[in-house]
DSSP file (Angstrom, degrees, kcal/mol; ACC not computed):
  #  RESIDUE AA STRUCTURE BP1 BP2  ACC     N-H-->O    O-->H-N    N-H-->O    O-->H-N    TCO  KAPPA ALPHA  PHI   PSI    X-CA   Y-CA   Z-CA
    1    1 A X              0   0    0      0, 0.0     2,-0.1     0, 0.0     0, 0.0   0.000 360.0 360.0 360.0 141.5    0.0    0.0    0.0
    2    2 A X    >   -     0   0    0      1,-0.1     3,-1.1     4,-0.0     0, 0.0  -0.414 360.0-101.2 -90.7 173.3    1.2    3.5   -0.8
    3    3 A X  T 3  S+     0   0    0      1,-0.2    -1,-0.1    -2,-0.1     0, 0.0   0.731 122.1  57.8 -66.0 -21.2    0.9    6.5    1.5
    4    4 A X  T 3  S+     0   0    0     15,-0.1    -1,-0.2     2,-0.0     2,-0.2   0.624  81.5 107.4 -84.4 -13.5   -2.1    7.6   -0.6
    5    5 A X    <   -     0   0    0     -3,-1.1     2,-0.5    18,-0.1    13,-0.1  -0.438  51.2-165.1 -72.0 135.7   -4.1    4.4    0.0
    6    6 A X        -     0   0    0     11,-0.2     2,-0.4    -2,-0.2    11,-0.2  -0.984   8.0-152.2-125.0 122.8   -7.1    4.7    2.3
    7    7 A X        -     0   0    0     -2,-0.5     2,-0.2     9,-0.1    18,-0.1  -0.797  21.4-131.7 -91.7 132.5   -8.9    1.7    3.9
    8    8 A X        -     0   0    0     -2,-0.4     5,-0.0     7,-0.1    17,-0.0  -0.554  22.9-104.8 -84.2 148.2  -12.5    2.4    4.7
    9    9 A X    >   -     0   0    0     -2,-0.2     3,-1.8     1,-0.1    17,-0.1  -0.251  40.8 -98.4 -63.8 161.1  -14.1    1.5    8.0
   10   10 A X  G >  S+     0   0    0      1,-0.3     3,-1.6     2,-0.2     4,-0.1   0.858 121.1  56.7 -50.9 -45.5  -16.3   -1.6    8.1
   11   11 A X  G 3  S+     0   0    0      1,-0.3     3,-0.3     2,-0.1    -1,-0.3   0.688 106.7  51.1 -64.3 -18.4  -19.6    0.3    7.9
   12   12 A X  G X   +     0   0    0     -3,-1.8     3,-1.0     1,-0.2    -1,-0.3   0.037  69.7 122.8-106.7  25.2  -18.4    2.0    4.6
   13   13 A X  T <  S+     0   0    0     -3,-1.6    14,-0.5     1,-0.3    13,-0.3   0.797  74.5  51.2 -60.9 -30.0  -17.4   -1.3    2.8
   14   14 A X  T 3  S+     0   0    0     -3,-0.3    -1,-0.3    -4,-0.1     2,-0.2   0.729 101.4  74.8 -80.8 -20.5  -19.8   -0.6   -0.1
   15   15 A X  S <  S-     0   0    0     -3,-1.0    11,-0.4    -4,-0.0     2,-0.3  -0.492  70.2-153.5 -84.6 159.8  -18.4    2.9   -0.5
   16   16 A X        -     0   0    0     -2,-0.2     2,-0.4     9,-0.1     9,-0.2  -0.952   4.2-140.1-132.4 156.0  -15.1    3.5   -2.1
   17   17 A X  E     -A   24   0A   0      7,-1.3     7,-1.5    -2,-0.3     2,-0.7  -0.938   4.5-148.5-118.8 137.3  -12.6    6.3   -1.7
   18   18 A X  E     +A   23   0A   0     -2,-0.4     2,-0.5     5,-0.2     5,-0.2  -0.923  20.1 173.6-105.0 118.1  -10.6    7.9   -4.5
   19   19 A X  E >   -A   22   0A   0      3,-2.1     3,-1.9    -2,-0.7     2,-0.4  -0.976  68.2 -41.9-123.6 114.5   -7.2    9.2   -3.2
   20   20 A X  T 3  S-     0   0    0     -2,-0.5   -15,-0.0     1,-0.3    -2,-0.0  -0.544 122.4 -31.5  64.3-121.8   -5.0   10.5   -6.0
   21   21 A X  T 3  S+     0   0    0     -2,-0.4     2,-0.4    -3,-0.1    -1,-0.3   0.416 116.7 100.0-107.1  -0.8   -5.5    7.9   -8.8
   22   22 A X  E <   -A   19   0A   0     -3,-1.9    -3,-2.1   -18,-0.1     2,-0.5  -0.711  51.4-164.6 -91.3 135.7   -6.1    4.9   -6.5
   23   23 A X  E     -A   18   0A   0     -2,-0.4     2,-0.5    -5,-0.2    -5,-0.2  -0.977  11.8-168.4-117.3 116.5   -9.6    3.6   -5.9
   24   24 A X  E     -A   17   0A   0     -7,-1.5    -7,-1.3    -2,-0.5     2,-0.4  -0.906   9.6-179.9-111.8 131.0   -9.7    1.2   -2.9
   25   25 A X    >>  -     0   0    0     -2,-0.5     3,-1.7    -9,-0.2     4,-1.0  -0.999  30.4-134.0-128.2 129.5  -12.7   -0.9   -2.0
   26   26 A X  H >> S+     0   0    0     -2,-0.4     4,-2.1   -11,-0.4     3,-0.6   0.837 105.2  59.5 -53.3 -36.7  -12.5   -3.3    1.0
   27   27 A X  H 34 S+     0   0    0    -14,-0.5    -1,-0.3     1,-0.3     5,-0.1   0.785 101.4  53.6 -66.5 -26.4  -14.0   -6.1   -1.0
   28   28 A X  H <4 S+     0   0    0     -3,-1.7     3,-0.3     1,-0.2    -1,-0.3   0.750 109.3  49.6 -78.5 -22.1  -11.1   -6.0   -3.5
   29   29 A X  H << S+     0   0    0     -4,-1.0     2,-0.4    -3,-0.6    -2,-0.2   0.906 129.4  13.1 -80.3 -44.6   -8.7   -6.3   -0.6
   30   30 A X  S  < S-     0   0    0     -4,-2.1    -1,-0.3     3,-0.0    -2,-0.1  -0.845  78.6-153.4-136.7  97.8  -10.3   -9.3    1.1
   31   31 A X        -     0   0    0     -2,-0.4     2,-0.2    -3,-0.3    -3,-0.1  -0.318  34.0 -92.5 -69.2 154.7  -12.9  -11.2   -0.9
   32   32 A X        +     0   0    0     -5,-0.1     2,-0.3     5,-0.1    -1,-0.1  -0.474  55.3 167.8 -67.3 132.4  -15.6  -13.1    1.0
   33   33 A X        +     0   0    0     -2,-0.2     3,-0.2    -3,-0.1     2,-0.1  -0.912  24.0  58.9-138.2 166.0  -14.7  -16.7    1.6
   34   34 A X  S >  S-     0   0    0     -2,-0.3     3,-0.7     1,-0.2     4,-0.4  -0.411  93.0 -55.2 106.6 178.5  -16.0  -19.5    3.7
   35   35 A X  G >  S+     0   0    0      1,-0.2     3,-1.0     2,-0.2     6,-0.3   0.842 123.8  62.3 -66.3 -36.2  -19.2  -21.4    4.1
   36   36 A X  G 3  S+     0   0    0      1,-0.3    -1,-0.2    -3,-0.2    -2,-0.1   0.777 112.1  37.4 -66.0 -25.1  -21.5  -18.4    4.7
   37   37 A X  G <  S+     0   0    0     -3,-0.7     2,-0.6    -4,-0.1    -1,-0.3   0.388  95.5  98.0-104.7   2.7  -20.7  -17.0    1.3
   38   38 A X    X   -     0   0    0     -3,-1.0     3,-1.8    -4,-0.4    -5,-0.0  -0.820  65.3-149.6 -92.7 120.3  -20.6  -20.3   -0.6
   39   39 A X  T 3  S+     0   0    0     -2,-0.6    -1,-0.1     1,-0.3    -4,-0.1   0.660  92.8  68.3 -66.1 -14.1  -24.0  -21.1   -2.3
   40   40 A X  T 3  S+     0   0    0      2,-0.0     2,-0.3    -5,-0.0    -1,-0.3   0.675  94.7  68.5 -75.6 -16.0  -23.5  -24.8   -1.8
   41   41 A X    <   -     0   0    0     -3,-1.8     2,-0.3    -6,-0.3     0, 0.0  -0.808  62.8-168.4-107.1 144.9  -23.9  -24.4    1.9
   42   42 A X        -     0   0    0     -2,-0.3     2,-0.4     2,-0.0    -6,-0.0  -0.940  27.2-113.4-125.5 152.2  -27.0  -23.5    3.9
   43   43 A X        -     0   0    0     -2,-0.3     2,-0.4    -7,-0.1    -7,-0.0  -0.697  32.4-172.8 -84.4 134.5  -27.3  -22.5    7.5
   44   44 A X        -     0   0    0     -2,-0.4     2,-0.5     2,-0.0    -2,-0.0  -0.974  11.0-151.8-133.5 118.7  -29.2  -25.1    9.6
   45   45 A X        +     0   0    0     -2,-0.4     2,-0.3     2,-0.0    -2,-0.0  -0.759  22.9 170.2 -91.2 131.6  -30.2  -24.4   13.2
   46   46 A X        -     0   0    0     -2,-0.5     2,-0.6     2,-0.0    -2,-0.0  -0.921  31.1-121.3-134.9 161.7  -30.5  -27.4   15.5
   47   47 A X        +     0   0    0     -2,-0.3     2,-0.3     3,-0.0    -2,-0.0  -0.925  37.6 158.9-106.8 124.5  -30.9  -27.9   19.2
   48   48 A X        -     0   0    0     -2,-0.6     2,-0.1     0, 0.0    -2,-0.0  -0.951  48.1 -87.9-135.1 159.0  -28.3  -30.0   21.1
   49   49 A X     >  -     0   0    0     -2,-0.3     4,-2.3     1,-0.1     3,-0.2  -0.394  31.4-128.8 -66.4 143.0  -27.5  -30.1   24.7
   50   50 A X  H  > S+     0   0    0      1,-0.2     4,-2.6     2,-0.2     5,-0.2   0.870 109.7  55.6 -60.7 -37.9  -24.9  -27.6   25.8
   51   51 A X  H  > S+     0   0    0      1,-0.2     4,-2.1     2,-0.2    -1,-0.2   0.881 107.7  49.4 -63.7 -36.8  -22.8  -30.3   27.5
   52   52 A X  H  > S+     0   0    0     -3,-0.2     4,-2.5     2,-0.2    -2,-0.2   0.938 110.9  49.3 -65.8 -46.7  -22.7  -32.2   24.2
   53   53 A X  H  X S+     0   0    0     -4,-2.3     4,-2.6     1,-0.2    -2,-0.2   0.923 112.7  46.9 -58.9 -46.6  -21.6  -29.1   22.2
   54   54 A X  H  X S+     0   0    0     -4,-2.6     4,-2.4     1,-0.2    -1,-0.2   0.897 112.5  49.7 -64.3 -40.9  -18.8  -28.3   24.7
   55   55 A X  H  X S+     0   0    0     -4,-2.1     4,-2.2    -5,-0.2    -1,-0.2   0.894 112.4  47.8 -65.4 -40.0  -17.6  -31.9   24.7
   56   56 A X  H  X S+     0   0    0     -4,-2.5     4,-2.6     2,-0.2    -2,-0.2   0.935 112.2  48.8 -66.0 -46.3  -17.5  -32.0   20.9
   57   57 A X  H  X S+     0   0    0     -4,-2.6     4,-2.1     1,-0.2    -2,-0.2   0.914 111.8  49.7 -60.1 -43.1  -15.7  -28.7   20.7
   58   58 A X  H  X S+     0   0    0     -4,-2.4     4,-2.9     1,-0.2    -1,-0.2   0.920 111.9  47.8 -61.9 -44.2  -13.1  -29.9   23.2
   59   59 A X  H  X S+     0   0    0     -4,-2.2     4,-2.7     2,-0.2     5,-0.2   0.893 109.3  53.0 -66.8 -39.2  -12.6  -33.1   21.4
   60   60 A X  H  X>S+     0   0    0     -4,-2.6     4,-0.8     2,-0.2     5,-0.8   0.901 113.6  43.8 -61.0 -40.1  -12.2  -31.4   18.0
   61   61 A X  H  <5S+     0   0    0     -4,-2.1     3,-0.5    -5,-0.2    -2,-0.2   0.930 113.8  50.1 -68.9 -46.0   -9.5  -29.1   19.6
   62   62 A X  H  <5S+     0   0    0     -4,-2.9    -2,-0.2     1,-0.2    -1,-0.2   0.873 110.7  48.9 -61.7 -38.6   -7.8  -32.0   21.4
   63   63 A X  H  <5S-     0   0    0     -4,-2.7    -1,-0.2    -5,-0.2    -2,-0.2   0.696  91.7-152.8 -76.5 -18.3   -7.6  -34.1   18.2
   64   64 A X  T  <5 +     0   0    0     -4,-0.8    -3,-0.1    -3,-0.5    -4,-0.1   0.856  43.6 144.3  50.0  42.4   -6.2  -31.2   16.3
   65   65 A X      < -     0   0    0     -5,-0.8    -1,-0.1     2,-0.2     3,-0.1   0.613  64.5-121.1 -85.0 -13.3   -7.7  -32.6   13.1
   66   66 A X  S    S+     0   0    0     -6,-0.4     2,-0.3     1,-0.3    -5,-0.1   0.424  70.6 133.0  84.1  -1.5   -8.5  -29.1   11.6
   67   67 A X        -     0   0    0     -7,-0.2    -1,-0.3     4,-0.0     2,-0.2  -0.628  43.0-152.6 -83.3 138.8  -12.2  -30.2   11.4
   68   68 A X     >  -     0   0    0     -2,-0.3     4,-2.1    -3,-0.1     5,-0.2  -0.555  32.8 -94.1-103.8 176.8  -14.7  -27.7   12.7
   69   69 A X  H  > S+     0   0    0      1,-0.2     4,-2.4     2,-0.2     5,-0.2   0.893 123.1  49.1 -57.5 -45.9  -18.2  -28.5   14.1
   70   70 A X  H  > S+     0   0    0      1,-0.2     4,-2.6     2,-0.2    -1,-0.2   0.867 109.7  52.1 -67.1 -35.1  -20.1  -28.0   10.8
   71   71 A X  H  > S+     0   0    0      2,-0.2     4,-2.4     1,-0.2    -1,-0.2   0.886 109.6  50.4 -66.0 -37.8  -17.6  -30.3    9.0
   72   72 A X  H  X S+     0   0    0     -4,-2.1     4,-2.4     2,-0.2    -2,-0.2   0.939 112.0  46.3 -63.4 -47.5  -18.2  -33.0   11.6
   73   73 A X  H  X S+     0   0    0     -4,-2.4     4,-2.6     1,-0.2     5,-0.2   0.921 112.1  51.9 -61.5 -44.4  -21.9  -32.7   11.3
   74   74 A X  H  X S+     0   0    0     -4,-2.6     4,-2.4     1,-0.2    -1,-0.2   0.924 111.5  46.1 -58.0 -46.6  -21.7  -32.8    7.5
   75   75 A X  H  X S+     0   0    0     -4,-2.4     4,-2.2     1,-0.2    -1,-0.2   0.890 113.1  49.3 -67.2 -38.7  -19.6  -35.9    7.5
   76   76 A X  H  X S+     0   0    0     -4,-2.4     4,-2.2     2,-0.2    -1,-0.2   0.904 112.9  47.2 -66.8 -40.9  -21.8  -37.7   10.0
   77   77 A X  H  X S+     0   0    0     -4,-2.6     4,-2.3     2,-0.2    -2,-0.2   0.904 112.3  49.5 -67.2 -40.9  -25.0  -36.8    8.0
   78   78 A X  H  X S+     0   0    0     -4,-2.4     4,-1.3    -5,-0.2    -2,-0.2   0.906 112.0  48.8 -63.6 -41.5  -23.4  -37.9    4.7
   79   79 A X  H  X S+     0   0    0     -4,-2.2     4,-0.6     1,-0.2     3,-0.2   0.904 110.7  50.9 -63.9 -42.0  -22.3  -41.2    6.3
   80   80 A X  H >< S+     0   0    0     -4,-2.2     3,-1.0     1,-0.2    -2,-0.2   0.892 107.0  54.1 -62.9 -40.8  -25.8  -41.7    7.7
   81   81 A X  H 3< S+     0   0    0     -4,-2.3    -1,-0.2     1,-0.2    -2,-0.2   0.816 102.7  57.8 -64.7 -30.7  -27.3  -41.2    4.3
   82   82 A X  H 3<        0   0    0     -4,-1.3    -1,-0.2     1,-0.2    -2,-0.2   0.663 360.0 360.0 -74.2 -16.1  -25.1  -43.9    2.7
   83   83 A X    <<        0   0    0     -3,-1.0    -1,-0.2    -4,-0.6    -2,-0.1   0.490 360.0 360.0 -66.5 360.0  -26.4  -46.5    5.1
């Protein structure tokens, strides 16, 4: 980034600023990535016991597999569907 570059605050992400000849837009700096912006994924709310959630999160961290909660649920559901 040059001294003329201006990064906009979060609330102004849709706006862009022209400083000199540079036009900076937050979305061009960091594009949206992840499951929430991927059309193949949908959000699904479920009820589980808090103790179950905490135990699962702890085990995912302890196993250091890199898998997150949603990936675990996805794999378990896919496996169940194949039965």
